N, C-alpha and C positions, 0 to 999 in steps of 0.2 A: 751114659748112666744118668738116670733121672734124679733131679734134685728133690729136696724136701718140698719145695714150692711146686714143682711139677706134679708131684704126687698129690698135693693138696688140690691143685687145679683139676686133676683128673678124677678126683673123688676117692683115690686110694687111701688117703688120710683125711679124716673129718675136719671140717672148718666151719666157721661162722660166716657164711657167704653173705655179702651185701650187694654184689652186682656181678654180672658176667655177660659176655657175648662169646662168639666163636673164637676170638683171638686173645681176649684178656679176662682176668679174673680179679675180683676184689674181695677181701675177707678181713675180719677183725684180727688184730695182733693179739696173740694169747698172753703177751707180757706188755700190756699197754702202759703208756705214760699218761694217757687221759682216756676217759670213756669215749668210745667211738674211734680210737686209733685204728686206722685201716691200712692194709697193705694192698698195693695194686701191682699186678704182675702180668707179663706176657705169658700166654699158655705154651707156646711152641718154640720159645727161644731159651736156651739154657745158659747163655752167656751171663756172667756175673757183673758186667760193667755196662751201665746204661749208654755210654757214649760209643760202645762197639755196635749198637743196634744199627741196622740199615735205616736210612732216613725215613722211609715210609712207616716202618714199624715204630720208630721213635716218635714221630708226629702223631700216629694213631694212639700210641700208649698215653701220651699227654692229653689227647682229646678225651679218651676214656676216663683218665684220672680226673679231668676237669668236671665231667658229668658226675662222677662219684662224689667229688668234693661239694658240688651243688646239693646233691642229695644228703650228704653228711651234715652240711650246715643247716639244712631244713629239719633234719631229724634230731640233732644235738644242739641245744642252745650254746652258742659260742660267738665271739666277736669276729674270728677269722678261722679259716682252716689253713694250718701251716703245712709246709711241704719240706720233706727231707729225702735226700737220696744218698744213702751211706753204702749199703751193700757189703759191709765188712763181715757180717756174721753168717749169712746164708749166701752161697755162691749162685745166685739167680737174680737178675735185674729186678729191683722192686722200688716202688715209690711209697714213702710213708705219708699218709694224710692224717693230720692230728688237729682235733678241735682245740682252739686256743682262746683263753681269756687274756693272757699276757704273753709276752715273748718268753718268759721263764718256763712256760708250759712245754716248750720244745726242747727240754733238757733231758737227754737220754741217760744221764748219769743219776737222775733222781730215782727214788724207789718206785718200782713198777706197782701198778694197782693189782689187787687180788679181787677178781670179780667172780660171783657165783655163776653157775651154768645158766640159771634163769636170767641173770642180768645180761650175760652175753647174748642169749637168745632174744631178749627184748630189744637190745640195742641193734643187733643185726636185722631183726624184723622191721624195726622203725626205719633204718637206712634203706633197706631193700624196697620197702613200700614207697618211700620218696623217690628212689631211683626209677621205679616202674612208672611213676607219674610223668617222668621227663620224656 
């Protein structure tokens, strides 16, 4: 059975794409803790635990996430891009990339941002533009 994220990666469910290749997909979190909060997922693996991935997929997922993080930092002014792997809410391996000004910005308990469709579109477009330069 396809997960929510598999449906997003296949285009069945719309998303704010920021990067993709044949095996991985990155898109904006619709409940972001910071502007630019991005999720990075494998397209063809439904497992919900990152450490269950085979070694090759695991390494390639992180390499893809690194490239997305470089684009994210270029598009969104921040001191760092933070990384979190939680996987508790959606049963599909995913990496959170979050623009940070302080360590407190990586707090998933704080109130989520409410962004307009135009703002999501603008952020996604900016990150995608930077990703395509790499």
